[in-house]
C-alpha angles and dihedrals in degrees: 000000000000090000092050089050092052091048091051093047091049092049090050091053090049091050090047090052091049092049094058113119126190141233144159128224110261102186131072088249124006120205117224114205132197093231132024098267140083092243093055121109116278106236104172145334137231127211128235114282095023110142113227140180115239108218097182141295138259125194090351092305114120116228109221142185118215126214089262091057098256118147130202147113130285134185112263090247090060095074141038108229113223144184117241090258092051090046090052091049093053092051091050095046120100111263139212113215118211106230102173115082090234131018147147132239110213137201092243136023092266135086088240093062122114118268114259095176145325117252134192136209109290096028113133126208135181108264114225100168147296132272134172094344094315133106115233104224139182125210119222090255094053105265115137133202148135132271126193117254086232087066105040142021135198115271097246091050089049093052093046092054096035119128119203099177129116092252096055092044092052089047088057092045093052091048088070099055109143094023110140131257117246122178106239092008120143102168139073085264087074140313143195117231099278090035088058091053091046093048094050090048093046090057085063093050091258120136112203130175112277108237128058095241089051090050090051090051096057102037125083108262118239112202116229098171090109093044133284098290093114095057121105129199108271094033117129119242120216121202128186150104108342091198095059102017093234111158116226106161140029137188141158121271111227100184136261092062094302132119141180124224147146122260115134085343136346109286145144128260139173130236092205117097115234097029113122094247096038108150104231094180099052111016094072087054097056106137103178143307131262128219117197115155092088089053095057109132090355094084113049093222090060109057142125142253087264099050105032109109093230088062095048099048 
């Protein structure tokens, strides 16, 4: 009986794998919801150009899984459905990486061209060519347009100049001070605490798990039981329930007892009691730090656009 159960389970997994369909996010920011309706909880977002697996559909809403393993429902206009061959073609095509936090794709290589779409930092488009200081790009669903060279660069150029060190990451994190909190958000249009961390890292080509507790599970723990002296700028800070160790919040450590995080909006706070911007709500709940850059592409959960399996299929 046990052998039969094992065989049936293996068959079910094989059929599930065979049934996987493919898609690529076709909006600047695609909302991912817990259930297949606009009124359902927003649990995450995916950026334009993100390859996804389509696990099925309910009420016309595709259920997708993103490269970081997150699963939820999106409106059908949020993704371009593809065959495996089209999906592979998309992944293999040259890309343009949007580097400005906000920009516009236009119908012609001119600032007076009609708007084709908005885009945000981290969006990726098929690069068709270059004309008059604009990149000619194609969306997953087939739309074409032009984006200024000031707002996007070819992928090979992006990779050549990409910095993945703590100073560069913190510079990006600080560039978003004042940006609003949005539950489930993972884009410059708004983010929750872990979505903020993930967005900042994504702008440096780094794919990190979505939620704070997941990030805590895969980063190297830095002990703070004897104080914050072991922390380094760029480390993640995990806050939560000390009795259980449950992680409930995350931010970036910037040094000298200060950190930057998103609650209400992106802002700075201090871990040191008595300082003017001491965070009375979160600082006392600091559990530990998390170090991750040395684990990039050495732990399967911390990878890049160029090594994540979804981008290689």
